[in-house]
PASEBA-1860 file (N, C-alpha, C; in nm, 3 decimals):
! residues 118
1> MRRIAGIS> 2.466/-0.911/0.653/2.466/-0.766/0.638/2.430/-0.724/0.496 ~ 2.475/-0.806/0.398/2.443/-0.774/0.258/2.295/-0.786/0.232 ~ 2.229/-0.882/0.298/2.085/-0.898/0.280/2.009/-0.776/0.330 ~ 2.050/-0.726/0.445/1.983/-0.608/0.500/2.006/-0.487/0.411 ~ 2.126/-0.472/0.359/2.154/-0.360/0.268/2.073/-0.374/0.139 ~ 2.060/-0.496/0.088/1.984/-0.517/-0.035/1.836/-0.486/-0.018 ~ 1.775/-0.537/0.086/1.632/-0.513/0.106/1.608/-0.367/0.144 ~ 1.703/-0.305/0.215/1.689/-0.162/0.246/1.692/-0.077/0.120
9> AILVLAIA> 1.782/-0.111/0.027/1.788/-0.037/-0.100/1.659/-0.053/-0.178 ~ 1.604/-0.172/-0.178/1.478/-0.197/-0.248/1.364/-0.116/-0.186 ~ 1.355/-0.115/-0.055/1.248/-0.041/0.012/1.262/0.110/-0.008 ~ 1.384/0.162/-0.005/1.404/0.305/-0.029/1.364/0.340/-0.172 ~ 1.401/0.257/-0.268/1.363/0.281/-0.407/1.211/0.274/-0.423 ~ 1.148/0.179/-0.359/1.001/0.166/-0.369/0.931/0.287/-0.309 ~ 0.978/0.334/-0.195/0.917/0.451/-0.133/0.937/0.574/-0.220 ~ 1.058/0.591/-0.275/1.084/0.706/-0.361/0.997/0.703/-0.486
17> LSFFNHRG> 0.987/0.586/-0.550/0.903/0.576/-0.670/0.757/0.601/-0.637 ~ 0.710/0.548/-0.526/0.571/0.571/-0.488/0.545/0.717/-0.455 ~ 0.640/0.782/-0.390/0.622/0.923/-0.354/0.620/1.012/-0.478 ~ 0.714/0.992/-0.569/0.723/1.080/-0.685/0.617/1.049/-0.790 ~ 0.556/0.932/-0.785/0.449/0.898/-0.878/0.311/0.911/-0.815 ~ 0.303/0.971/-0.699/0.175/0.985/-0.629/0.087/1.086/-0.702 ~ -0.031/1.043/-0.738/-0.125/1.130/-0.808/-0.250/1.156/-0.726 ~ -0.249/1.119/-0.601/-0.365/1.141/-0.516/-0.466/1.028/-0.529
25> IAPSDEYL> -0.587/1.057/-0.489/-0.694/0.959/-0.491/-0.773/0.975/-0.620 ~ -0.771/0.873/-0.701/-0.849/0.876/-0.825/-0.992/0.834/-0.793 ~ -1.089/0.881/-0.873/-1.228/0.838/-0.848/-1.247/0.692/-0.888 ~ -1.214/0.605/-0.798/-1.220/0.461/-0.826/-1.247/0.389/-0.695 ~ -1.204/0.265/-0.687/-1.221/0.187/-0.565/-1.152/0.255/-0.447 ~ -1.034/0.308/-0.471/-0.960/0.370/-0.362/-1.033/0.492/-0.307 ~ -1.100/0.565/-0.393/-1.179/0.679/-0.347/-1.292/0.630/-0.256 ~ -1.360/0.524/-0.298/-1.469/0.471/-0.215/-1.418/0.415/-0.083
33> YSFHAWQI> -1.302/0.347/-0.086/-1.244/0.299/0.038/-1.212/0.416/0.132 ~ -1.157/0.522/0.076/-1.125/0.640/0.157/-1.251/0.703/0.214 ~ -1.354/0.710/0.132/-1.481/0.768/0.178/-1.541/0.686/0.291 ~ -1.542/0.554/0.276/-1.597/0.468/0.380/-1.510/0.472/0.507 ~ -1.378/0.479/0.489/-1.290/0.490/0.606/-1.314/0.622/0.678 ~ -1.338/0.728/0.602/-1.370/0.857/0.663/-1.502/0.848/0.741 ~ -1.598/0.776/0.684/-1.726/0.757/0.754/-1.707/0.679/0.884 ~ -1.617/0.582/0.883/-1.590/0.506/1.006/-1.532/0.597/1.113
41> TTGDFELS> -1.440/0.685/1.075/-1.379/0.774/1.175/-1.477/0.878/1.228 ~ -1.573/0.919/1.146/-1.671/1.018/1.192/-1.793/0.954/1.257 ~ -1.806/0.821/1.247/-1.919/0.752/1.307/-2.043/0.747/1.220 ~ -2.030/0.782/1.092/-2.144/0.783/1.000/-2.154/0.657/0.915 ~ -2.067/0.560/0.935/-2.066/0.440/0.851/-2.183/0.349/0.888 ~ -2.249/0.298/0.785/-2.359/0.204/0.806/-2.329/0.077/0.728 ~ -2.357/-0.037/0.789/-2.337/-0.165/0.722/-2.432/-0.177/0.604 ~ -2.385/-0.248/0.504/-2.462/-0.265/0.381/-2.455/-0.412/0.341
49> PSAFHNRF> -2.550/-0.462/0.262/-2.539/-0.599/0.214/-2.432/-0.616/0.106 ~ -2.378/-0.508/0.054/-2.276/-0.514/-0.049/-2.142/-0.558/0.011 ~ -2.080/-0.658/-0.048/-1.949/-0.704/-0.001/-1.842/-0.598/-0.025 ~ -1.857/-0.520/-0.131/-1.761/-0.414/-0.161/-1.762/-0.306/-0.053 ~ -1.878/-0.280/0.000/-1.895/-0.175/0.100/-1.835/-0.214/0.235 ~ -1.824/-0.343/0.262/-1.784/-0.391/0.395/-1.648/-0.460/0.394 ~ -1.552/-0.408/0.324/-1.417/-0.468/0.320/-1.335/-0.410/0.435 ~ -1.353/-0.467/0.552/-1.293/-0.410/0.672/-1.142/-0.430/0.678
57> GQLLPMAF> -1.088/-0.528/0.608/-0.943/-0.543/0.602/-0.877/-0.425/0.534 ~ -0.948/-0.358/0.448/-0.901/-0.237/0.382/-0.947/-0.112/0.457 ~ -1.069/-0.113/0.506/-1.127/0.008/0.565/-1.073/0.041/0.703 ~ -1.057/-0.058/0.789/-1.016/-0.030/0.926/-0.874/0.026/0.936 ~ -0.774/-0.030/0.864/-0.642/0.035/0.870/-0.643/0.177/0.814 ~ -0.719/0.199/0.706/-0.728/0.335/0.651/-0.796/0.428/0.751 ~ -0.900/0.380/0.817/-0.969/0.462/0.918/-0.876/0.495/1.034 ~ -0.793/0.399/1.072/-0.697/0.423/1.179/-0.598/0.533/1.141
65> FIWLFGGH> -0.545/0.527/1.018/-0.451/0.629/0.973/-0.518/0.765/0.959 ~ -0.643/0.768/0.915/-0.717/0.894/0.906/-0.739/0.950/1.046 ~ -0.774/0.865/1.140/-0.793/0.909/1.277/-0.662/0.961/1.338 ~ -0.551/0.894/1.304/-0.422/0.929/1.362/-0.361/1.054/1.299 ~ -0.367/1.065/1.165/-0.295/1.172/1.095/-0.385/1.273/1.024 ~ -0.514/1.247/1.012/-0.603/1.337/0.939/-0.628/1.287/0.797 ~ -0.701/1.364/0.719/-0.745/1.320/0.587/-0.662/1.369/0.471 ~ -0.534/1.389/0.490/-0.444/1.434/0.382/-0.435/1.326/0.274
73> PYVLTLWR> -0.420/1.364/0.146/-0.413/1.262/0.039/-0.302/1.159/0.058 ~ -0.188/1.198/0.114/-0.083/1.099/0.138/-0.124/1.001/0.248 ~ -0.199/1.047/0.344/-0.247/0.959/0.451/-0.346/0.858/0.394 ~ -0.429/0.903/0.300/-0.529/0.813/0.242/-0.466/0.700/0.162 ~ -0.344/0.719/0.114/-0.275/0.613/0.040/-0.165/0.546/0.122 ~ -0.155/0.579/0.250/-0.050/0.522/0.335/-0.068/0.372/0.354 ~ -0.190/0.325/0.373/-0.213/0.181/0.390/-0.172/0.105/0.265 ~ -0.202/0.160/0.148/-0.163/0.095/0.024/-0.011/0.088/0.013
81> LLYFLLLL> 0.060/0.194/0.051/0.207/0.193/0.047/0.263/0.090/0.143 ~ 0.211/0.084/0.264/0.261/-0.014/0.361/0.235/-0.157/0.316 ~ 0.120/-0.180/0.257/0.089/-0.313/0.205/0.182/-0.349/0.090 ~ 0.212/-0.252/0.004/0.304/-0.271/-0.107/0.445/-0.304/-0.057 ~ 0.492/-0.234/0.046/0.624/-0.262/0.101/0.627/-0.399/0.167 ~ 0.519/-0.438/0.232/0.510/-0.572/0.290/0.515/-0.679/0.181 ~ 0.450/-0.653/0.068/0.457/-0.744/-0.046/0.600/-0.759/-0.096 ~ 0.673/-0.648/-0.107/0.811/-0.653/-0.153/0.899/-0.733/-0.058
89> VGLWVLMR> 0.885/-0.709/0.071/0.967/-0.781/0.169/0.931/-0.930/0.168 ~ 0.803/-0.961/0.162/0.762/-1.102/0.157/0.814/-1.173/0.033 ~ 0.809/-1.106/-0.080/0.861/-1.165/-0.203/1.012/-1.183/-0.194 ~ 1.080/-1.088/-0.135/1.225/-1.099/-0.118/1.259/-1.220/-0.032 ~ 1.188/-1.237/0.079/1.217/-1.348/0.170/1.190/-1.482/0.102 ~ 1.082/-1.491/0.026/1.049/-1.617/-0.041/1.143/-1.649/-0.156 ~ 1.186/-1.548/-0.230/1.263/-1.572/-0.351/1.413/-1.576/-0.330 ~ 1.464/-1.531/-0.217/1.609/-1.526/-0.200/1.672/-1.664/-0.190
97> KKGSWLPW> 1.593/-1.766/-0.159/1.646/-1.902/-0.152/1.664/-1.963/-0.290 ~ 1.600/-1.906/-0.392/1.606/-1.961/-0.527/1.732/-1.922/-0.603 ~ 1.793/-1.814/-0.568/1.914/-1.769/-0.637/1.940/-1.624/-0.606 ~ 2.058/-1.578/-0.646/2.094/-1.441/-0.610/2.031/-1.336/-0.701 ~ 2.001/-1.369/-0.825/1.947/-1.269/-0.918/1.795/-1.269/-0.921 ~ 1.731/-1.379/-0.885/1.586/-1.391/-0.896/1.509/-1.294/-0.805 ~ 1.548/-1.276/-0.679/1.474/-1.178/-0.598/1.483/-1.037/-0.655 ~ 1.600/-1.001/-0.706/1.615/-0.867/-0.763/1.527/-0.849/-0.885
105> AAIGLIEL> 1.520/-0.951/-0.969/1.436/-0.942/-1.090/1.288/-0.934/-1.052 ~ 1.245/-1.017/-0.959/1.103/-1.017/-0.919/1.064/-0.886/-0.853 ~ 1.146/-0.838/-0.762/1.117/-0.712/-0.694/1.120/-0.597/-0.792 ~ 1.216/-0.597/-0.883/1.225/-0.490/-0.982/1.104/-0.484/-1.072 ~ 1.055/-0.599/-1.115/0.936/-0.601/-1.200/0.813/-0.550/-1.126 ~ 0.797/-0.590/-1.002/0.682/-0.543/-0.925/0.697/-0.395/-0.892 ~ 0.818/-0.354/-0.857/0.842/-0.216/-0.816/0.818/-0.117/-0.929 ~ 0.847/-0.156/-1.050/0.836/-0.065/-1.163/0.704/-0.077/-1.237
113> KPRILR> 0.615/-0.161/-1.190/0.486/-0.178/-1.256/0.403/-0.050/-1.239 ~ 0.367/0.017/-1.347/0.298/0.146/-1.334/0.162/0.136/-1.266 ~ 0.093/0.026/-1.279/-0.040/0.013/-1.218/-0.033/0.021/-1.066 ~ 0.072/-0.037/-1.009/0.087/-0.033/-0.864/0.125/0.108/-0.819 ~ 0.202/0.179/-0.901/0.250/0.311/-0.861/0.142/0.417/-0.871 ~ 0.035/0.391/-0.945/-0.070/0.494/-0.959/-0.155/0.505/-0.839
END
């Protein structure tokens, strides 16, 4: 029961930090991913020889969320948030066998990293 409470507290903190530090879509890779995902949902996407253009592991989940919820800025970053939470849970599961303080330290360092929160 303590494990569930611990990981739940971590996930709630991660969601709160991500929500309050949300700055929308910056003109960067994430903007291009959102644009290509939007093209997939509208049927205007064309394959390209560029590997950056065809990252379907990133584009298809984003296109699904755009199709499901619309093109709101929070929806465009929903896949990134879910992937981040999956990273936290995976790290927690892997590190909890090493000791009681190590998972908390690892999760805390990742959770508070400003680059991930932007």
